[in-house]
C-alpha positions as CSV (number, residue, x, y, z in Angstrom):
1,M,38.0,-174.2,75.1
2,R,40.9,-171.8,74.9
3,R,39.4,-170.8,71.2
4,W,36.1,-170.0,73.1
5,L,37.2,-168.4,76.1
6,L,39.0,-166.1,72.9
7,N,35.8,-165.2,71.1
8,R,34.4,-164.6,74.3
9,K,36.9,-161.9,75.1
10,Q,36.6,-160.4,71.5
11,T,32.8,-160.3,71.8
12,G,32.4,-158.4,75.2
13,R,35.4,-156.1,74.2
14,R,33.1,-155.2,71.0
15,A,30.0,-155.0,73.3
16,T,31.4,-152.6,76.1
17,V,32.0,-149.7,72.7
18,P,28.3,-149.5,72.0
19,L,27.7,-148.8,75.8
20,V,30.1,-146.3,76.6
21,A,28.9,-144.7,73.1
22,G,25.1,-144.9,74.8
23,L,25.9,-143.6,78.0
24,F,27.9,-140.9,77.1
25,V,25.2,-139.2,74.8
26,G,22.6,-140.7,77.2
27,A,24.7,-137.7,79.4
28,L,24.6,-135.1,77.1
29,F,21.2,-134.8,76.3
30,F,20.5,-135.0,79.7
31,G,22.5,-131.7,80.4
32,I,21.4,-130.3,77.5
33,S,17.7,-130.9,78.5
34,V,18.8,-129.6,82.4
35,A,20.2,-126.6,81.4
36,R,16.9,-126.0,78.6
37,S,15.0,-126.3,82.1
38,Q,16.8,-124.3,84.0
39,H,16.8,-121.7,80.7
40,G,13.4,-121.8,80.4
41,D,11.9,-121.4,84.4
42,S,14.8,-118.7,84.3
43,R,12.6,-116.7,81.5
44,Q,9.4,-117.8,83.2
45,R,9.8,-115.9,86.1
46,N,11.1,-112.2,84.3
47,V,7.8,-112.7,82.4
48,Q,5.6,-112.9,86.2
49,V,7.9,-109.8,87.6
50,Q,7.1,-107.5,84.4
51,A,3.9,-108.6,83.7
52,R,2.3,-108.0,87.5
53,P,-0.6,-105.9,87.8
54,S,-0.7,-102.6,89.7
55,P,-2.7,-102.7,93.7
56,T,-6.3,-102.1,93.0
57,P,-6.5,-97.5,94.5
58,T,-8.4,-98.0,97.8
59,A,-11.7,-96.1,98.9
60,T,-9.1,-93.0,100.2
61,E,-7.0,-93.9,97.6
62,T,-7.2,-91.7,94.0
63,K,-4.9,-92.9,90.7
64,P,-3.7,-89.8,88.9
65,D,-4.8,-88.8,85.1
66,Q,-2.1,-89.1,84.0
67,S,-3.5,-87.0,80.5
68,V,-3.7,-83.6,83.6
69,S,-1.5,-82.3,85.4
70,P,-2.7,-81.9,89.2
71,T,-3.4,-78.3,90.5
72,P,-1.6,-77.6,93.4
73,A,-2.7,-76.6,96.5
74,P,-2.4,-73.2,97.5
75,P,0.3,-72.1,100.5
76,Q,-1.1,-72.1,103.7
77,K,-1.0,-68.7,105.8
78,Q,1.6,-68.5,108.6
79,G,0.2,-67.1,111.7
80,V,-3.7,-65.9,110.0
81,D,-6.1,-66.7,112.3
82,R,-9.6,-65.0,110.8
83,I,-10.0,-63.7,107.1
84,A,-10.8,-60.1,106.1
85,P,-14.4,-59.8,106.1
86,S,-15.9,-58.9,102.4
87,L,-19.6,-57.7,100.4
88,G,-21.6,-60.6,99.5
89,E,-21.6,-61.1,95.5
90,P,-25.3,-59.7,94.7
91,P,-27.5,-61.4,92.9
92,P,-27.9,-60.8,89.1
93,P,-30.4,-58.2,89.1
94,P,-33.7,-59.7,86.5
95,R,-33.6,-56.4,84.4
96,L,-32.8,-55.1,81.1
97,K,-30.4,-53.2,80.2
98,P,-31.1,-49.8,78.2
99,T,-29.4,-49.2,75.2
100,P,-27.2,-45.4,76.9
101,T,-27.2,-42.4,75.1
102,P,-24.7,-40.9,74.1
103,T,-23.0,-38.1,75.6
104,P,-22.4,-35.5,72.9
105,P,-18.4,-34.4,73.1
106,A,-17.9,-31.5,75.4
107,E,-17.5,-27.6,73.1
108,I,-13.6,-27.2,74.4
109,D,-11.0,-26.2,71.9
110,P,-8.1,-27.9,71.0
111,G,-6.2,-24.9,72.9
112,D,-8.3,-24.3,75.8
113,I,-6.5,-25.5,79.0
114,L,-8.7,-27.0,81.8
115,K,-8.0,-26.9,85.5
116,I,-9.4,-28.8,88.1
117,N,-8.2,-28.3,91.6
118,A,-8.4,-32.0,93.4
119,D,-7.8,-30.2,97.3
120,L,-11.1,-28.5,97.5
121,V,-13.1,-30.0,100.4
122,Q,-16.9,-30.9,100.1
123,L,-19.0,-30.9,102.8
124,H,-22.5,-31.9,103.7
125,V,-23.8,-29.3,106.8
126,R,-27.3,-29.7,108.4
127,V,-28.2,-26.8,110.5
128,I,-31.0,-27.6,112.8
129,D,-32.4,-25.6,116.5
130,R,-32.8,-26.8,119.6
131,N,-35.8,-29.1,118.9
132,N,-33.6,-31.0,116.0
133,R,-36.0,-29.2,113.2
134,P,-34.0,-28.1,110.0
135,I,-33.2,-24.6,109.3
136,D,-33.2,-24.4,105.6
137,N,-32.8,-20.5,104.7
138,V,-29.4,-19.8,106.1
139,P,-27.7,-17.2,103.2
140,Q,-23.8,-18.5,102.4
141,N,-22.4,-15.0,103.9
142,Q,-23.0,-16.8,107.9
143,F,-21.3,-20.0,107.7
144,H,-18.1,-20.1,108.3
145,V,-15.6,-23.4,108.1
146,F,-12.5,-23.6,110.0
147,E,-9.6,-26.4,110.0
148,D,-7.1,-27.5,112.5
149,G,-8.7,-23.9,114.0
150,V,-7.6,-21.8,110.9
151,S,-10.4,-19.7,108.7
152,Q,-11.1,-21.9,105.3
153,P,-12.1,-19.5,101.9
154,I,-15.6,-21.4,100.8
155,E,-15.5,-21.7,96.8
156,S,-19.0,-22.7,96.6
157,F,-22.4,-22.8,98.3
158,T,-25.5,-24.2,97.5
159,R,-28.7,-25.6,99.1
160,E,-30.1,-27.1,95.6
161,E,-31.0,-31.1,95.6
162,V,-28.6,-33.5,94.5
163,P,-29.5,-37.1,94.0
164,I,-28.2,-39.3,97.1
165,S,-26.7,-42.8,96.7
166,Y,-26.8,-44.5,100.4
167,G,-26.6,-47.5,101.6
168,L,-29.6,-49.7,104.1
169,A,-27.7,-51.5,105.9
170,V,-29.8,-53.9,108.3
171,D,-28.6,-56.3,111.7
172,T,-30.5,-59.6,111.0
173,S,-28.9,-61.2,113.9
174,G,-31.6,-63.1,116.4
175,S,-31.5,-60.0,118.7
176,L,-33.9,-58.3,116.1
177,R,-36.2,-61.2,115.3
178,S,-38.9,-59.3,116.5
179,Q,-39.0,-56.2,114.9
180,L,-37.8,-57.2,111.7
181,Q,-41.3,-56.3,109.9
182,S,-40.7,-53.4,111.4
183,V,-37.6,-52.8,110.2
184,I,-38.8,-53.8,106.5
185,D,-41.6,-51.6,106.4
186,A,-39.2,-48.5,107.6
187,G,-36.8,-49.4,105.1
188,K,-39.4,-49.0,102.4
189,S,-40.5,-45.7,103.5
190,I,-36.6,-44.5,103.2
191,I,-37.1,-46.3,99.5
192,N,-40.4,-44.6,98.6
193,S,-39.1,-41.3,99.1
194,N,-36.3,-41.5,96.9
195,K,-36.6,-39.2,93.5
196,T,-35.3,-39.2,90.2
197,G,-31.3,-40.3,90.2
198,D,-31.3,-41.3,93.8
199,E,-29.7,-45.4,93.9
200,T,-29.7,-47.7,96.8
201,F,-28.2,-50.5,97.7
202,L,-29.3,-53.3,100.7
203,V,-27.3,-55.1,102.9
204,R,-27.8,-57.5,105.5
205,F,-25.6,-58.8,108.1
206,V,-25.1,-61.2,111.2
207,S,-21.8,-62.5,111.7
208,S,-18.2,-61.5,110.2
209,D,-18.6,-63.8,107.5
210,N,-21.9,-63.5,107.1
211,I,-22.3,-59.7,105.0
212,Q,-24.4,-60.2,102.2
213,T,-25.4,-57.5,99.6
214,V,-29.2,-58.5,99.3
215,Q,-29.3,-55.6,96.0
216,D,-26.5,-53.8,95.1
217,F,-26.8,-50.1,94.0
218,T,-30.5,-49.2,92.1
219,A,-33.0,-46.9,91.4
220,N,-35.7,-49.7,90.7
221,K,-38.0,-49.2,94.0
222,E,-39.2,-52.4,92.8
223,L,-35.7,-54.7,93.0
224,L,-35.1,-52.8,96.4
225,M,-39.0,-53.8,97.8
226,D,-38.5,-57.4,97.1
227,G,-35.1,-57.0,98.4
228,L,-36.4,-56.2,101.4
229,D,-38.9,-58.8,101.8
230,N,-36.2,-61.3,101.3
231,F,-34.8,-60.1,104.8
232,Y,-34.4,-62.6,107.5
233,T,-33.1,-63.4,110.1
234,E,-30.2,-66.5,111.5
235,G,-27.8,-67.1,114.6
236,G,-24.1,-65.5,114.7
237,Q,-21.8,-63.6,116.7
238,T,-23.2,-59.6,115.4
239,A,-20.2,-58.3,113.5
240,V,-21.9,-54.5,113.5
241,I,-18.5,-52.7,113.3
242,D,-17.7,-54.7,109.9
243,A,-20.8,-54.0,108.3
244,V,-20.3,-50.2,108.8
245,Y,-16.9,-50.8,107.4
246,L,-17.3,-52.2,104.4
247,S,-21.3,-50.6,103.8
248,A,-19.4,-47.2,103.9
249,E,-16.8,-47.9,101.7
250,H,-18.9,-49.1,99.1
251,V,-20.5,-45.9,99.4
252,S,-17.9,-44.0,99.2
253,E,-16.2,-45.6,95.8
254,Y,-19.5,-45.6,93.6
255,K,-19.3,-43.7,90.9
256,K,-16.0,-42.0,92.8
257,G,-14.6,-40.8,89.0
258,D,-17.0,-39.1,87.8
259,E,-15.8,-35.9,87.0
260,N,-18.8,-33.7,87.4
261,D,-19.7,-36.2,91.1
262,R,-22.1,-33.9,93.2
263,R,-24.0,-36.9,94.9
264,R,-24.5,-37.1,98.2
265,R,-23.1,-40.0,99.9
266,A,-25.0,-41.7,103.1
267,L,-25.5,-44.7,104.8
268,V,-28.8,-45.9,106.7
269,V,-27.3,-48.7,109.8
270,I,-30.8,-50.4,111.6
271,T,-28.5,-52.3,114.6
272,D,-28.7,-53.5,118.7
273,G,-25.5,-51.6,118.4
274,E,-23.8,-54.4,120.2
275,D,-20.9,-55.7,118.3
276,R,-19.3,-59.2,119.5
277,N,-17.3,-60.4,117.0
278,S,-15.6,-58.1,114.2
279,F,-12.3,-58.5,111.9
280,Y,-11.5,-54.4,112.4
281,K,-11.0,-52.2,115.1
282,Q,-12.6,-49.4,116.0
283,E,-10.0,-47.6,115.2
284,Q,-9.7,-48.9,112.3
285,L,-13.2,-48.2,111.5
286,F,-12.8,-44.4,112.1
287,E,-9.5,-44.0,109.9
288,R,-11.5,-45.1,107.2
289,L,-14.6,-42.8,108.3
290,R,-12.3,-39.8,107.7
291,E,-10.9,-40.9,104.4
292,E,-14.9,-41.4,103.0
293,D,-17.7,-38.8,103.0
294,V,-20.7,-40.0,104.1
295,Q,-22.9,-39.5,106.6
296,I,-23.7,-42.2,108.9
297,F,-27.0,-42.3,109.8
298,V,-28.1,-45.3,112.7
299,I,-31.3,-46.6,114.3
300,G,-30.8,-48.1,117.7
301,F,-32.5,-51.0,119.3
302,V,-30.4,-50.9,122.4
303,N,-33.0,-51.3,125.5
304,E,-33.1,-55.1,125.4
305,L,-29.4,-54.7,126.1
306,D,-27.3,-56.1,129.7
307,K,-27.5,-52.8,131.4
308,D,-25.1,-54.3,134.0
309,S,-21.6,-53.0,134.1
310,G,-18.6,-52.7,136.4
311,L,-15.9,-50.2,138.0
312,I,-14.1,-50.7,134.8
313,R,-16.1,-52.4,132.3
314,K,-18.8,-50.2,130.8
315,S,-22.3,-52.2,130.7
316,P,-22.9,-53.8,126.4
317,K,-25.7,-51.0,126.0
318,E,-23.5,-48.7,127.5
319,R,-20.5,-49.7,124.1
320,A,-23.4,-50.1,122.0
321,V,-25.1,-45.8,122.6
322,A,-21.6,-45.1,122.5
323,L,-20.4,-46.5,118.9
324,I,-23.7,-45.5,117.5
325,N,-23.2,-41.6,119.1
326,K,-20.0,-41.9,117.4
327,L,-21.0,-43.0,114.2
328,A,-23.3,-40.8,114.1
329,T,-21.2,-37.7,115.4
330,E,-17.7,-37.9,112.9
331,T,-20.2,-38.5,109.9
332,G,-22.3,-35.6,110.6
333,G,-24.9,-37.8,110.7
334,R,-27.6,-39.0,113.5
335,A,-28.6,-41.4,115.6
336,F,-31.9,-42.5,117.0
337,F,-32.6,-44.6,119.9
338,P,-36.4,-45.5,119.8
339,D,-38.2,-47.2,122.8
340,S,-41.0,-49.1,120.4
341,I,-41.2,-50.2,116.8
342,S,-43.9,-47.3,116.3
343,E,-41.8,-44.3,116.4
344,L,-40.1,-46.2,113.0
345,P,-42.1,-44.5,110.9
346,Q,-41.4,-40.6,111.9
347,I,-37.5,-42.0,112.6
348,A,-37.7,-42.6,108.7
349,N,-39.3,-39.3,107.3
350,E,-36.7,-37.9,109.6
351,I,-33.6,-39.4,107.9
352,I,-35.2,-38.6,104.7
353,R,-36.3,-34.8,105.5
354,D,-32.2,-33.9,106.8
355,L,-30.9,-36.0,103.8
356,R,-33.1,-33.5,101.2
357,T,-32.2,-30.1,103.8
358,Q,-29.0,-29.8,103.7
359,Y,-26.5,-27.6,102.1
360,V,-22.9,-28.6,100.2
361,I,-19.9,-26.4,101.3
362,A,-16.6,-27.0,99.3
363,Y,-13.5,-24.9,100.7
364,N,-10.0,-24.3,99.1
365,P,-7.3,-26.0,102.4
366,T,-5.0,-23.4,103.2
367,N,-2.6,-26.5,104.2
368,K,-1.5,-28.0,101.1
369,T,0.5,-30.4,102.6
370,A,0.7,-33.5,101.1
371,D,1.4,-35.9,104.6
372,G,-2.2,-37.9,105.3
373,T,-2.3,-36.4,109.1
374,F,-5.9,-36.1,110.2
375,R,-7.5,-32.1,110.2
376,A,-10.0,-31.3,112.5
377,I,-13.0,-29.6,110.7
378,R,-15.6,-27.2,112.6
379,V,-18.4,-25.0,110.5
380,T,-20.0,-22.0,112.2
381,V,-22.9,-20.3,111.6
382,D,-24.1,-17.1,112.8
383,Q,-26.4,-17.0,115.1
384,P,-29.8,-14.1,114.9
385,S,-30.9,-11.6,117.3
386,S,-33.5,-13.1,118.2
387,S,-34.0,-16.3,120.9
388,E,-33.8,-19.1,117.6
389,K,-30.4,-21.3,118.6
390,R,-29.0,-22.9,115.2
391,I,-26.3,-25.7,115.4
392,A,-25.1,-26.3,112.3
393,L,-23.3,-30.1,111.3
394,S,-20.8,-31.8,109.9
395,R,-18.5,-34.4,109.2
396,T,-15.2,-33.7,112.2
397,G,-12.2,-33.5,110.3
398,R,-10.6,-35.5,107.2
399,L,-7.2,-37.1,106.6
400,A,-5.2,-34.9,104.1
401,R,-3.8,-36.6,100.8
402,R,-0.7,-38.1,101.1
403,E,2.8,-37.8,98.4
404,T,2.6,-41.6,96.5
405,A,5.6,-43.7,97.3
406,G,8.2,-43.5,95.0
407,A,6.4,-40.8,92.6
408,P,8.6,-38.8,90.0
409,K,9.0,-35.8,91.2
410,P,9.8,-32.8,89.8
411,P,12.8,-31.3,88.4
412,P,13.6,-28.6,90.6
413,V,13.9,-25.0,88.4
414,K,17.3,-23.7,87.0
415,M,18.0,-20.4,86.9
416,P,19.2,-19.5,83.7
417,V,23.1,-18.8,83.8
418,T,24.0,-15.4,82.3
419,A,28.1,-14.7,81.0
420,S,29.3,-11.9,82.6
421,P,31.3,-10.0,80.5
422,V,34.9,-10.1,80.2
423,K,36.6,-7.6,81.7
424,K,39.9,-6.2,79.3
425,P,43.0,-5.4,81.3
């Protein structure tokens, strides 16, 4: 019995060793599994974060193209409510461009000195009688030019016809809808009178942002007729001042750099004269016109305008008539106020006659001060002994040129210093 108990204890001790070892190994493997499991989950989460897809752009959101740099938006102007108007681009004319004839070289010797008098002022003068009929037989010695009341020496005088560059600007707002076809016909009459060398451009205008060059300067009458046939009316706030400002500027700048430029420049405007919403003010318009030698002829359909006025405020008709008369008077042109469209053919003929029967006078101003000030001009003509009355019409003034700021001035001329002989004591 005692031996059996001793054997039993030894057997139990031998069985406990493998059991403890097995428990230890099992615990070791369990710890390794947990560690691997945690490490694998962490790695799985990292992969999911890196692979997260970008959100799909919505209808109002555009995914930028990374290969092209986006164009920056232009800066917004502060305090500017309106944009200055500009002449619309003309359509490309369907015509062949002829090969220019080479100009032979001028016969000038290398040692010759050419002198150009940049101070000369050129005037286009009409002489009429009491009935507005032109007088075309006045000699040079009967003309007199005054600038600021001072008589000026006349350098050149001619009655010969020179090429005319003129614009035809038509108000195509709704107020002229019923007269448009008659206006187009009158425009065709004026264009049909064009002679060799004459050039015309066409403008239709409504509002400040709707001033279009239908046809730029051309001598091709067929293109001009087609351009007139494309005129149409539409609604808008009429901008007469802007249209005259831009059109007169375009006429003035055309071929201005030609050395032998002797062409006459004019603008024919057809409108009701009611300016409703121009960008430029009247003062700016007439200041600009004083810088340009452009005669303005205006046909004003003012009868349909409101005639009611107040104690201070002029009626729309009075304002329109005043503007039209001032445009003609200050540029040496002429104003017409037809009572009906049946008068348009006769008016067109008178404009043609006025453009052709003019005197060209150039004078050398005695006041050479380059201060940019306004100089009043007056042209008079001697009166005959008969009862015939002669009236000379031309522009009423000019702006003197102004010295360019920052232009280098010539150094003062210094007389040479002569050494005085030294006196011996």
